[in-house]
C-alpha positions in Angstrom: 98.0 49.1 106.1 100.7 50.4 103.9 104.2 49.0 103.5 105.5 52.3 105.0 103.8 51.6 108.3 105.2 48.1 108.8 108.8 49.2 109.8 107.3 51.6 112.4 105.1 48.9 113.9 108.1 46.5 114.0 110.2 49.2 115.8 107.4 49.8 118.3 107.1 46.1 119.0 110.9 45.8 119.4 111.0 48.8 121.8 108.3 47.3 124.0 110.3 44.1 124.3 113.5 45.9 125.2 112.1 47.7 128.3 113.1 46.8 131.8 112.7 43.1 132.7 109.6 42.1 134.7 110.1 42.1 138.5 111.6 39.0 140.0 110.8 37.8 143.5 113.7 37.7 146.0 113.4 34.0 146.2 113.6 33.5 142.4 116.5 36.0 142.2 118.4 34.0 144.8 118.0 30.9 142.8 119.0 32.5 139.5 122.0 34.3 141.1 123.2 31.3 143.0 123.4 29.4 139.7 125.3 32.3 138.1 127.7 32.4 141.0 128.3 28.6 140.8 129.1 29.0 137.1 131.5 31.8 138.0 133.3 29.5 140.5 134.5 27.1 137.8 133.7 25.0 134.8 130.5 23.0 134.7 130.0 19.8 132.9 128.1 16.6 132.4 128.8 13.1 131.2 126.0 11.1 129.5 126.1 7.3 129.0 123.2 5.2 127.8 122.2 2.3 125.8 119.2 1.2 123.7 118.3 -1.6 121.4 118.3 0.6 118.2 121.6 2.4 118.3 123.6 0.6 121.0 125.7 2.5 123.4 125.4 6.3 123.4 127.8 8.7 125.2 128.2 12.4 125.4 130.2 15.0 127.3 129.4 18.7 127.8 131.5 21.4 129.4 130.3 24.9 130.2 132.4 28.0 130.9 130.7 31.2 132.0 131.9 34.6 130.9 132.3 35.5 134.6 134.6 32.5 135.2 136.7 33.4 132.1 137.0 37.0 133.3 138.1 35.8 136.8 135.1 37.4 138.6 134.6 36.6 142.3 131.5 34.4 142.6 130.3 36.4 145.6 130.5 39.6 143.6 128.7 37.9 140.7 125.9 37.0 143.2 125.6 40.4 144.7 125.6 42.2 141.3 123.0 39.7 140.0 120.6 40.3 142.9 121.0 44.1 142.6 120.2 43.8 138.8 117.1 41.6 139.4 115.5 43.0 142.5 117.5 46.2 143.3 118.2 47.3 146.8 120.4 45.4 149.3 121.4 41.9 148.2 119.8 39.1 150.1 121.9 36.9 152.4 122.3 33.5 150.9 123.8 30.2 152.0 127.4 29.3 151.2 128.0 28.1 147.6 128.1 24.4 147.0 131.7 23.4 146.9 
């Protein structure tokens, strides 16, 4: 194979990976989209505290802010749009967001 063919092969491989995403089941789409909607509803976070004999006490804090939250998008709209993107058609009815 010549060095001139390598960029073309790389481009073909890249194009194949940039196609439409594989289909997602409605149940999996509901799980994914509910998580996105929860993230759009407000900041997420976690606190970690632990201890061990080698290092003593360990702590940690993490905070997450989704782009949808920062843009002020309605969580219900985030959910509907997400489902439409993942499965197409009419969005599934889902339970109320955890509040």
